[in-house]
N, C-alpha and C positions, 0 to 999 in steps of 0.2 A: 506493500499498499503506499507505505514512503518513496518508492521511485519514481511511480501516479504522479503523487501533492509534487515530488521534489520533476521533474517532465512538467508539468500541470506550471510551473512557475516561472518557465523558458514562451514568451510568447510570441516564437521561434517552433518551439518544438510543438507547441497544442495547437499551431496554427495547420503544421505541415504531419501529424497529429488526426486532423479534424479533413483535413485534403484526404490523405489517404482510409480514412474512417467511413467519406460519400464513395472516394471508389469504389468502397469493398462491398459496402449496403446495397451501391445501384444497379451490380450484378451479381447478388445473393443467395442470386440461386446457382449461379453455373461457380459463384466462389469455393462452393457444398458440394458441391458431387463426383471430386471425388478427391483421394485424400490431398494430393502432390497439389490444389488450388489449394485445396482445405488447408492446407503445410505451410505455403509460399502465403495470405493470407496473417493467419498465425504472424510469420516467421516477420512482415513487414508491417504490426502492429506493433508486437514485442520490444521492439530498438525503437520509441521510441521515450519508453522509459526502458531501457542504459540495458533489458536486461538478453538481448544476443538470442533472444533462445537457440537450442545446442538441435540439431536432430529427435535426436532421443525426449528432448523436452516435453518439444515440440507432440512430438511421436505418443506423448505418455496426455498430453492435455485433449490430445484428436480422440483415441481414444478413449479417457475419461468420458467426451464430452458428447462422445455417441453411447461409448452402456449407457451413460445417463439420458443418452435422449427414445431410444431403443425399451429402455426399461420402466420410461413410463407411453410409451404405447401398451407396452406390456401389457403392465396393469391395470388402462386405460380399458387395455381390453378383452381383459378377467373381468373385472368389473363387468361390463355390458353384457358377455356370457352368465356368467351369473343374476346378472339382474336379470335378463331373459331367461331364462329353466327356472329363477322365482318363479317369476311371473305366468308359466306354461302350467303349475300345479298348482 
């Protein structure tokens, strides 16, 4: 968190971060289509905070986000199925 606060105190860093973030968000679907594009987007964002994530760190972040996303979908699907089964009985 300190890295983010420190980075945002610098106007140039803040403006470049916003520009990169906007470019990623404009093409968000494409940026998340595959692992390589997602890794590029994560690396692009992390550099503004002096983090300079290596491939291992980006892979870990990507894997965690991917697992959380699909975990939520599976949970929602299970709740929906459970509700439908309850209504049938």
